[in-house]
C-alpha atoms as an extended CHARMM CRD file, in Angstrom:
* protein
*
        91  EXT
         1         1  UNK       CA              0.1200000000        0.0550000000        0.0320000000  PROA      1               0.0000000000
         2         2  UNK       CA              1.3870000000        3.3800000000       -1.0000000000  PROA      2               0.0000000000
         3         3  UNK       CA              1.1740000000        6.4290000000        1.3020000000  PROA      3               0.0000000000
         4         4  UNK       CA             -0.1620000000        9.7070000000        0.1660000000  PROA      4               0.0000000000
         5         5  UNK       CA              1.7120000000       12.7700000000        1.2760000000  PROA      5               0.0000000000
         6         6  UNK       CA             -0.5490000000       15.9650000000        2.0500000000  PROA      6               0.0000000000
         7         7  UNK       CA              0.0200000000       19.4880000000        2.2440000000  PROA      7               0.0000000000
         8         8  UNK       CA             -1.4130000000       21.0620000000        5.2050000000  PROA      8               0.0000000000
         9         9  UNK       CA             -3.6800000000       24.1990000000        5.2270000000  PROA      9               0.0000000000
        10        10  UNK       CA             -4.7920000000       25.4500000000        8.6570000000  PROA      10              0.0000000000
        11        11  UNK       CA             -6.9340000000       28.4260000000        8.2630000000  PROA      11              0.0000000000
        12        12  UNK       CA             -6.8770000000       30.7390000000       11.3480000000  PROA      12              0.0000000000
        13        13  UNK       CA             -9.8240000000       32.9810000000       12.4630000000  PROA      13              0.0000000000
        14        14  UNK       CA            -13.3090000000       33.5310000000       10.6180000000  PROA      14              0.0000000000
        15        15  UNK       CA            -13.9740000000       31.9390000000        7.4090000000  PROA      15              0.0000000000
        16        16  UNK       CA            -17.0210000000       34.1800000000        6.3590000000  PROA      16              0.0000000000
        17        17  UNK       CA            -18.2370000000       36.0540000000        3.6300000000  PROA      17              0.0000000000
        18        18  UNK       CA            -15.7590000000       38.8350000000        4.2100000000  PROA      18              0.0000000000
        19        19  UNK       CA            -12.6000000000       36.9090000000        4.3170000000  PROA      19              0.0000000000
        20        20  UNK       CA            -13.1320000000       33.8680000000        2.2620000000  PROA      20              0.0000000000
        21        21  UNK       CA            -11.7660000000       35.0240000000       -1.0790000000  PROA      21              0.0000000000
        22        22  UNK       CA             -8.0290000000       35.0350000000       -0.0790000000  PROA      22              0.0000000000
        23        23  UNK       CA             -8.4320000000       31.3470000000        1.2920000000  PROA      23              0.0000000000
        24        24  UNK       CA            -10.2400000000       29.8430000000       -1.6570000000  PROA      24              0.0000000000
        25        25  UNK       CA             -7.2330000000       31.1770000000       -3.9170000000  PROA      25              0.0000000000
        26        26  UNK       CA             -4.8040000000       29.6700000000       -1.4580000000  PROA      26              0.0000000000
        27        27  UNK       CA             -6.5030000000       26.5100000000       -1.2930000000  PROA      27              0.0000000000
        28        28  UNK       CA             -6.9780000000       26.3380000000       -4.8650000000  PROA      28              0.0000000000
        29        29  UNK       CA             -3.3780000000       26.8560000000       -5.5720000000  PROA      29              0.0000000000
        30        30  UNK       CA             -2.4020000000       24.3070000000       -3.2820000000  PROA      30              0.0000000000
        31        31  UNK       CA             -4.8620000000       21.4800000000       -4.0680000000  PROA      31              0.0000000000
        32        32  UNK       CA             -4.0650000000       21.9260000000       -7.9610000000  PROA      32              0.0000000000
        33        33  UNK       CA             -0.4900000000       20.7570000000       -6.7660000000  PROA      33              0.0000000000
        34        34  UNK       CA             -0.5960000000       18.3850000000       -3.9630000000  PROA      34              0.0000000000
        35        35  UNK       CA             -3.2850000000       16.5000000000       -2.2980000000  PROA      35              0.0000000000
        36        36  UNK       CA             -4.5230000000       18.7360000000        0.3640000000  PROA      36              0.0000000000
        37        37  UNK       CA             -5.3460000000       18.1230000000        4.2280000000  PROA      37              0.0000000000
        38        38  UNK       CA             -7.2730000000       21.0130000000        5.6210000000  PROA      38              0.0000000000
        39        39  UNK       CA             -7.1750000000       21.4950000000        9.4660000000  PROA      39              0.0000000000
        40        40  UNK       CA             -9.8870000000       23.5800000000       10.8950000000  PROA      40              0.0000000000
        41        41  UNK       CA             -8.6340000000       23.4490000000       14.3530000000  PROA      41              0.0000000000
        42        42  UNK       CA             -7.7040000000       27.0950000000       14.4580000000  PROA      42              0.0000000000
        43        43  UNK       CA            -10.8290000000       28.1880000000       12.9570000000  PROA      43              0.0000000000
        44        44  UNK       CA            -13.0760000000       30.7290000000       14.8740000000  PROA      44              0.0000000000
        45        45  UNK       CA            -16.0830000000       31.2430000000       12.8630000000  PROA      45              0.0000000000
        46        46  UNK       CA            -17.6090000000       29.9650000000        9.6950000000  PROA      46              0.0000000000
        47        47  UNK       CA            -20.5850000000       30.5820000000        7.5510000000  PROA      47              0.0000000000
        48        48  UNK       CA            -22.0400000000       29.2450000000        4.5000000000  PROA      48              0.0000000000
        49        49  UNK       CA            -19.4090000000       30.9230000000        2.2210000000  PROA      49              0.0000000000
        50        50  UNK       CA            -17.0350000000       28.1080000000        3.8880000000  PROA      50              0.0000000000
        51        51  UNK       CA            -19.1360000000       25.5130000000        2.0870000000  PROA      51              0.0000000000
        52        52  UNK       CA            -18.7140000000       27.3110000000       -1.2350000000  PROA      52              0.0000000000
        53        53  UNK       CA            -15.0420000000       27.4530000000       -0.7130000000  PROA      53              0.0000000000
        54        54  UNK       CA            -14.8160000000       23.7540000000        0.0130000000  PROA      54              0.0000000000
        55        55  UNK       CA            -17.0050000000       22.8210000000       -3.2300000000  PROA      55              0.0000000000
        56        56  UNK       CA            -14.4440000000       25.1210000000       -5.3270000000  PROA      56              0.0000000000
        57        57  UNK       CA            -11.4700000000       23.3060000000       -3.5710000000  PROA      57              0.0000000000
        58        58  UNK       CA            -13.4080000000       19.8400000000       -4.4850000000  PROA      58              0.0000000000
        59        59  UNK       CA            -13.4930000000       20.9220000000       -8.1470000000  PROA      59              0.0000000000
        60        60  UNK       CA            -10.1160000000       21.7810000000       -8.3020000000  PROA      60              0.0000000000
        61        61  UNK       CA             -8.9620000000       18.5030000000       -6.7500000000  PROA      61              0.0000000000
        62        62  UNK       CA            -10.9940000000       16.4670000000       -9.0280000000  PROA      62              0.0000000000
        63        63  UNK       CA             -9.8830000000       18.2650000000      -12.1700000000  PROA      63              0.0000000000
        64        64  UNK       CA             -6.2050000000       17.8230000000      -10.8550000000  PROA      64              0.0000000000
        65        65  UNK       CA             -6.6370000000       14.3000000000       -9.7030000000  PROA      65              0.0000000000
        66        66  UNK       CA             -5.8940000000       15.1590000000       -6.0820000000  PROA      66              0.0000000000
        67        67  UNK       CA             -7.0120000000       14.1440000000       -2.8140000000  PROA      67              0.0000000000
        68        68  UNK       CA             -8.8250000000       16.6840000000       -0.4520000000  PROA      68              0.0000000000
        69        69  UNK       CA             -9.3450000000       15.7930000000        3.1180000000  PROA      69              0.0000000000
        70        70  UNK       CA            -10.3490000000       17.6460000000        6.1270000000  PROA      70              0.0000000000
        71        71  UNK       CA             -9.7950000000       17.4370000000       10.0230000000  PROA      71              0.0000000000
        72        72  UNK       CA            -11.2920000000       19.0340000000       12.9320000000  PROA      72              0.0000000000
        73        73  UNK       CA            -14.2370000000       19.9930000000       11.2450000000  PROA      73              0.0000000000
        74        74  UNK       CA            -16.5860000000       22.5780000000       13.4270000000  PROA      74              0.0000000000
        75        75  UNK       CA            -19.8800000000       21.1760000000       14.3370000000  PROA      75              0.0000000000
        76        76  UNK       CA            -21.5510000000       24.1220000000       12.8630000000  PROA      76              0.0000000000
        77        77  UNK       CA            -19.8940000000       23.4380000000        9.3930000000  PROA      77              0.0000000000
        78        78  UNK       CA            -21.3310000000       19.9070000000        9.6970000000  PROA      78              0.0000000000
        79        79  UNK       CA            -24.5070000000       21.1420000000       10.6020000000  PROA      79              0.0000000000
        80        80  UNK       CA            -24.4920000000       23.6180000000        7.3410000000  PROA      80              0.0000000000
        81        81  UNK       CA            -23.5120000000       20.7480000000        5.2130000000  PROA      81              0.0000000000
        82        82  UNK       CA            -26.2960000000       18.6730000000        6.3110000000  PROA      82              0.0000000000
        83        83  UNK       CA            -28.5480000000       21.4970000000        5.6900000000  PROA      83              0.0000000000
        84        84  UNK       CA            -27.4660000000       22.0670000000        2.3150000000  PROA      84              0.0000000000
        85        85  UNK       CA            -27.0110000000       18.5590000000        1.1830000000  PROA      85              0.0000000000
        86        86  UNK       CA            -23.3520000000       18.2500000000        0.8160000000  PROA      86              0.0000000000
        87        87  UNK       CA            -22.3030000000       16.0810000000        3.9050000000  PROA      87              0.0000000000
        88        88  UNK       CA            -20.5180000000       13.9590000000        1.8030000000  PROA      88              0.0000000000
        89        89  UNK       CA            -17.6370000000       16.4120000000        1.4620000000  PROA      89              0.0000000000
        90        90  UNK       CA            -16.6980000000       15.4690000000        5.1620000000  PROA      90              0.0000000000
        91        91  UNK       CA            -16.9230000000       11.7550000000        5.0260000000  PROA      91              0.0000000000
């Protein structure tokens, strides 16, 4: 079995409508070139714009044939994902 090496992205602070654009760009660049592990352990606030960000990263990862994984997903992000029918993103 081969082991996959991941690039770590650890967003800090709020991921909300006013802050998400730079993070979308940063994650897109990373996931196009690396398998990406996103660690939400230092995220303080999240709104539905975070789901849009994650969906963009998923499209970028699939186009680049890269893996995208998440750890320490905040409960409110899980709830939003359930609400919008995209809970599969975190499974």
